[in-house]
C-alpha positions as CSV (number, residue, x, y, z in Angstrom):
1,M,-4.1,7.2,8.9
2,K,0.4,6.2,10.2
3,A,2.6,3.8,8.3
4,T,6.2,2.6,8.8
5,V,8.6,3.8,5.9
6,T,11.2,0.5,5.1
7,T,13.6,0.6,3.1
8,L,14.6,-2.4,0.3
9,E,17.3,-4.0,2.7
10,A,13.8,-4.6,5.2
11,K,15.1,-0.9,7.7
12,K,12.9,1.8,8.8
13,A,12.8,4.7,8.2
14,G,10.5,6.4,9.7
15,E,7.0,7.4,9.3
16,V,4.8,9.2,6.8
17,E,0.9,10.0,7.2
18,L,-1.9,8.9,4.8
19,A,-4.5,11.0,4.8
20,D,-8.4,9.1,5.5
21,A,-9.6,11.0,2.8
22,I,-7.1,9.3,0.1
23,Y,-6.9,5.6,2.0
24,G,-9.9,5.7,5.1
25,L,-12.8,5.0,2.5
26,E,-15.2,2.4,2.9
27,P,-14.2,0.5,-0.4
28,R,-17.4,0.1,-3.2
29,S,-16.9,-3.0,-4.9
30,D,-19.3,-1.0,-8.3
31,I,-17.0,1.4,-8.3
32,L,-14.2,-1.0,-8.6
33,H,-15.3,-2.9,-10.8
34,R,-16.9,-0.1,-13.2
35,M,-13.7,1.2,-13.6
36,V,-11.4,-1.8,-14.2
37,R,-14.5,-2.7,-17.3
38,W,-13.8,1.1,-18.1
39,Q,-10.4,-0.4,-18.2
40,Q,-10.5,-3.2,-19.8
41,L,-13.2,-2.1,-22.7
42,K,-10.7,1.2,-23.5
43,R,-7.7,-1.0,-23.9
44,M,-9.8,-3.6,-26.7
45,A,-8.6,-3.0,-29.9
46,G,-12.1,-3.4,-32.0
47,T,-10.2,-4.1,-35.3
48,H,-12.6,-7.7,-35.3
49,H,-14.2,-7.4,-39.4
50,A,-16.2,-9.4,-41.1
51,Q,-16.9,-9.2,-45.2
52,D,-20.6,-8.4,-45.4
53,R,-22.0,-9.5,-49.0
54,S,-21.6,-6.2,-50.6
55,E,-17.9,-7.3,-50.3
56,V,-17.1,-10.8,-51.6
57,S,-15.7,-11.1,-54.3
58,V,-17.8,-13.4,-56.0
59,T,-19.5,-13.3,-59.6
60,G,-23.1,-11.5,-59.6
61,K,-24.5,-12.9,-61.8
62,K,-27.5,-15.4,-61.6
63,M,-26.9,-18.8,-60.2
64,Y,-30.0,-20.5,-62.4
65,K,-33.0,-19.2,-64.0
66,Q,-36.3,-18.6,-61.6
67,K,-38.1,-21.2,-62.4
68,G,-37.8,-25.1,-63.8
69,T,-35.2,-26.3,-62.0
70,G,-36.6,-28.2,-59.3
71,G,-35.2,-26.6,-56.9
72,A,-35.4,-22.8,-54.4
73,R,-34.7,-20.1,-56.2
74,H,-31.7,-18.0,-55.7
75,G,-29.6,-15.3,-56.5
76,D,-25.8,-15.0,-56.6
77,K,-23.2,-16.4,-54.7
78,S,-22.7,-13.3,-52.3
79,V,-25.9,-14.6,-50.1
80,P,-24.4,-16.2,-46.9
81,Q,-26.5,-19.1,-46.6
82,W,-23.3,-20.3,-49.2
83,R,-20.2,-21.5,-48.7
84,G,-18.0,-17.9,-49.7
85,G,-20.9,-15.7,-49.0
86,G,-20.9,-12.3,-46.8
87,K,-21.2,-12.7,-43.4
88,A,-24.2,-11.9,-41.9
89,F,-24.8,-8.9,-38.9
90,G,-20.6,-9.9,-39.0
91,P,-18.3,-7.8,-36.7
92,K,-17.1,-4.3,-37.8
93,P,-14.5,-1.7,-36.3
94,R,-16.1,0.1,-33.8
95,S,-14.6,1.3,-29.9
96,H,-15.8,-0.9,-26.6
97,A,-15.2,2.0,-25.0
98,I,-17.1,3.8,-22.3
99,D,-18.1,6.0,-20.2
100,L,-16.9,7.5,-17.5
101,T,-16.5,11.0,-15.9
102,K,-13.4,12.1,-14.5
103,K,-14.3,12.5,-11.1
104,F,-15.8,9.4,-10.7
105,R,-12.3,8.0,-12.5
106,A,-10.5,9.7,-9.4
107,L,-12.9,8.4,-7.2
108,A,-12.8,5.1,-7.6
109,L,-9.3,5.6,-7.9
110,R,-9.1,6.2,-4.5
111,H,-11.4,3.3,-3.4
112,A,-8.4,0.9,-4.5
113,L,-6.3,2.5,-2.4
114,S,-8.5,2.8,0.2
115,A,-8.9,-1.4,-0.1
116,K,-5.2,-1.4,0.2
117,A,-5.2,0.1,3.3
118,K,-7.6,-1.9,4.7
119,A,-6.4,-5.0,3.6
120,G,-3.3,-4.1,4.7
121,E,-1.4,-4.2,1.6
122,I,-0.4,-1.3,1.5
123,V,4.1,-0.9,1.7
124,V,5.6,3.2,1.4
125,I,9.1,2.8,0.9
126,D,11.7,6.1,1.5
127,T,13.5,5.6,-2.6
128,A,13.4,3.1,-5.3
129,A,16.6,3.1,-6.9
130,S,19.1,-0.3,-7.1
131,D,21.9,-1.0,-8.7
132,G,20.5,-2.7,-11.1
133,K,20.8,-6.4,-10.5
134,T,17.9,-8.9,-11.4
135,G,19.0,-11.4,-9.0
136,A,19.8,-8.9,-5.4
137,L,17.0,-7.2,-6.4
138,K,14.5,-10.5,-6.8
139,K,16.2,-11.1,-3.7
140,Q,15.8,-8.1,-1.1
141,F,11.5,-8.6,-2.5
142,A,11.9,-11.9,-1.1
143,S,13.1,-10.7,2.3
144,L,10.7,-7.8,2.1
145,G,8.2,-11.5,1.4
146,W,6.8,-9.6,-1.3
147,K,5.6,-12.3,-4.0
148,S,2.8,-10.3,-6.1
149,A,3.4,-6.3,-6.0
150,L,2.4,-2.7,-7.6
151,I,5.4,-0.7,-7.0
152,I,4.1,3.0,-7.8
153,D,7.7,5.7,-7.6
154,G,7.6,9.6,-8.0
155,A,7.2,11.6,-11.2
156,A,10.1,9.8,-12.5
157,L,11.6,5.9,-12.5
158,D,15.0,5.2,-11.4
159,D,16.2,3.3,-14.6
160,A,18.3,0.5,-12.9
161,F,15.7,-0.3,-10.4
162,A,13.0,-0.5,-13.2
163,R,15.3,-2.7,-15.5
164,A,16.1,-5.3,-13.0
165,A,12.4,-5.3,-11.6
166,R,10.9,-5.8,-14.7
167,N,12.6,-9.5,-15.4
168,I,10.9,-10.6,-11.8
169,P,7.5,-12.3,-12.3
170,H,4.6,-10.3,-11.3
171,I,6.3,-7.2,-9.9
172,D,5.1,-4.3,-12.1
173,V,6.8,-0.9,-12.0
174,L,4.6,2.6,-12.9
175,P,5.4,6.1,-12.2
176,I,2.7,7.8,-10.5
177,A,1.1,8.8,-13.8
178,G,0.7,5.7,-14.4
179,I,-1.6,4.2,-11.8
180,N,-4.7,2.6,-12.5
181,V,-7.4,0.4,-10.4
182,Y,-6.7,-2.5,-12.7
183,D,-3.2,-2.5,-11.8
184,I,-3.2,-2.5,-8.1
185,L,-6.0,-4.9,-7.3
186,R,-4.3,-7.5,-9.8
187,R,-1.4,-7.3,-7.6
188,E,-0.9,-8.6,-4.0
189,K,1.2,-5.6,-2.4
190,L,0.9,-2.4,-3.1
191,V,4.3,-0.8,-3.1
192,L,4.5,3.2,-2.6
193,T,7.5,5.7,-2.0
194,K,7.3,8.8,0.2
195,A,8.0,10.8,-4.2
196,A,4.4,8.5,-4.5
197,V,2.6,9.3,-1.5
198,E,3.2,12.9,-1.8
199,A,2.6,13.0,-5.9
200,L,-1.0,11.4,-4.8
201,D,-1.6,13.8,-1.4
202,V,-1.2,16.9,-4.4
203,R,-3.3,15.1,-7.0
204,F,-5.6,14.9,-4.0
205,A,-5.5,18.1,-2.5
206,D,-8.7,19.5,-2.3
207,V,-10.8,15.9,-1.3
208,K,-7.9,16.3,1.5
209,A,-9.2,20.3,1.9
210,K,-12.9,19.4,1.9
211,A,-12.1,16.7,4.2
212,S,-10.7,18.8,6.7
213,E,-13.3,21.6,6.1
214,A,-15.7,19.0,6.9
215,K,-14.7,17.9,9.9
């Protein structure tokens, strides 16, 4: 499929070919859901911790004699039913991460790109560069109609552009190495530079080759 390349000044700058093997899949919500869940679980800290009865700082002495008090029998105060006692089956530090194969994660990225392409929410620009002024960049985004956008550049970001864009709400800027399904789906527009499109073509070159052989 063809996509028009624009500039930040809203001028046309040619066309670029978007490979069907990358941007032309029929998006599957189950694949996207599994990938977003994988990302969210992977970034959970898992540092929650509650003391059990072996960890609380209380005396180990029996509270009172076993019989003759008219009350229930008890040992020390570390048991969960007493205030200050340990937590029964409380949370312990652990990893929340689940497993997804590298092949599946690559497939999920192509489905996310295809979902944006199908919705008409992919924009290709020639370069992502500015003089570092947030106000000027904000006006350019407004003229392009970008209220919520993820901007993906090539291997390295333009420092001035990234610095100016980070102060604009609902605008994210990432290098191509940081592209991910969650950030693609959480923003309305996906903005790719020509360098990002070329990098994705290289990344999925084997997929494109298999698709062309199938034809």
